[in-house]
C-alpha positions as CSV (number, residue, x, y, z in Angstrom):
1,Q,7.9,-5.7,4.4
2,V,4.3,-4.8,3.6
3,R,1.8,-7.6,2.8
4,L,-1.4,-6.9,0.9
5,V,-4.2,-9.5,0.9
6,E,-6.8,-8.9,-1.8
7,S,-10.2,-10.5,-1.9
8,G,-13.6,-10.2,-3.5
9,G,-12.8,-11.0,-7.1
10,G,-14.8,-13.6,-9.1
11,L,-17.2,-14.2,-11.9
12,V,-20.3,-11.9,-12.3
13,Q,-22.8,-11.3,-15.0
14,A,-22.9,-8.0,-16.8
15,G,-24.8,-5.4,-14.8
16,G,-23.9,-7.1,-11.6
17,S,-21.7,-5.9,-8.7
18,L,-18.6,-7.0,-6.9
19,R,-16.7,-5.6,-3.9
20,L,-13.0,-5.8,-3.7
21,S,-11.1,-5.5,-0.5
22,C,-7.4,-5.1,0.2
23,A,-5.9,-5.3,3.7
24,A,-2.4,-4.1,4.4
25,S,-0.2,-5.4,7.1
26,G,3.5,-5.6,8.1
27,R,5.8,-2.6,8.1
28,L,3.3,0.1,7.9
29,F,4.3,3.6,8.8
30,S,2.1,6.2,7.3
31,I,0.0,5.1,4.4
32,N,-0.5,7.9,1.9
33,A,-2.5,6.7,-1.1
34,M,-4.2,3.4,-1.6
35,G,-5.7,2.4,-4.9
36,W,-6.6,-0.2,-7.5
37,Y,-5.1,-0.8,-10.9
38,R,-6.3,-3.4,-13.5
39,Q,-4.8,-5.2,-16.4
40,A,-6.9,-6.8,-19.1
41,S,-5.4,-9.5,-21.3
42,G,-3.2,-8.0,-23.9
43,K,-3.5,-4.5,-22.5
44,E,-1.4,-2.2,-20.3
45,R,-2.0,-1.9,-16.6
46,E,-4.2,1.1,-15.9
47,L,-5.3,3.1,-12.9
48,V,-8.9,2.3,-11.8
49,A,-9.3,4.4,-8.7
50,R,-7.1,6.0,-6.1
51,I,-7.8,7.5,-2.6
52,S,-5.5,9.7,-0.6
53,R,-5.0,9.8,3.1
54,A,-7.4,12.8,3.2
55,D,-10.0,10.8,1.3
56,S,-9.5,12.7,-1.9
57,T,-10.4,10.3,-4.8
58,N,-9.8,10.0,-8.5
59,Y,-11.2,7.6,-11.0
60,A,-10.6,6.4,-14.5
61,D,-13.1,7.9,-16.8
62,S,-14.3,4.5,-17.8
63,V,-15.5,3.7,-14.3
64,K,-16.8,7.0,-13.0
65,G,-20.3,6.7,-11.6
66,R,-20.1,3.0,-11.4
67,F,-17.1,2.3,-9.1
68,T,-16.5,3.7,-5.6
69,I,-13.3,3.6,-3.7
70,S,-13.1,3.9,0.1
71,R,-10.7,3.2,2.9
72,D,-10.7,2.3,6.5
73,N,-7.5,3.7,8.0
74,A,-8.0,1.9,11.3
75,K,-7.9,-1.4,9.4
76,N,-5.4,-0.3,6.8
77,T,-8.0,-1.6,4.2
78,V,-9.1,-0.2,0.9
79,Y,-12.3,-1.2,-0.9
80,L,-13.6,-0.9,-4.4
81,Q,-17.3,-1.2,-4.9
82,M,-18.0,-2.1,-8.5
83,N,-21.5,-1.7,-9.8
84,S,-23.1,-2.0,-13.2
85,L,-20.2,-4.1,-14.4
86,K,-19.4,-4.4,-18.1
87,L,-17.6,-7.0,-20.2
88,E,-14.8,-4.6,-20.6
89,D,-14.2,-4.5,-16.8
90,T,-12.8,-8.0,-17.0
91,A,-9.2,-7.9,-15.8
92,V,-6.9,-8.7,-13.0
93,Y,-7.2,-6.0,-10.4
94,Y,-4.2,-5.0,-8.3
95,C,-4.2,-3.2,-5.0
96,V,-1.5,-0.6,-4.5
97,V,-0.4,1.0,-1.3
98,T,2.0,4.0,-1.2
99,Q,4.0,5.0,1.9
100,V,6.9,7.3,2.3
101,T,9.1,4.2,2.2
102,G,7.8,3.1,-1.2
103,T,5.0,1.5,-3.1
104,T,3.7,-2.1,-2.7
105,W,1.6,-4.0,-5.1
106,G,-0.8,-6.9,-4.4
107,Q,-0.8,-10.2,-6.1
108,G,-4.0,-9.4,-8.1
109,T,-7.4,-10.7,-8.1
110,Q,-9.3,-11.8,-11.2
111,V,-12.6,-10.1,-12.1
112,T,-14.5,-11.7,-14.9
113,V,-17.7,-10.2,-16.3
114,S,-19.8,-12.5,-18.5
115,S,-22.7,-11.7,-20.8
């Protein structure tokens, strides 16, 4: 079983920054992609950013230029640096890890951006 521990969420004013972290442990074989999704109240879950084992990244158009995803393979950890946060970034952010054995979701961490 894979365990994901997310941290770094919280309350921040618009224009501010937060850094999310997600550490994977347990039955890890060969992690392929790691990423972050988010779900705002009343909306569908959407991909925020994803990073492959080869460090190839892709981002939602709404966060390009503001968010940066990175990973530390030695620590099995993925990060999401979020800058210039907007009210519409408010959501629960979920970490996702994909291996050959399947995909694991984190419990989610709340990010709230206030005016």
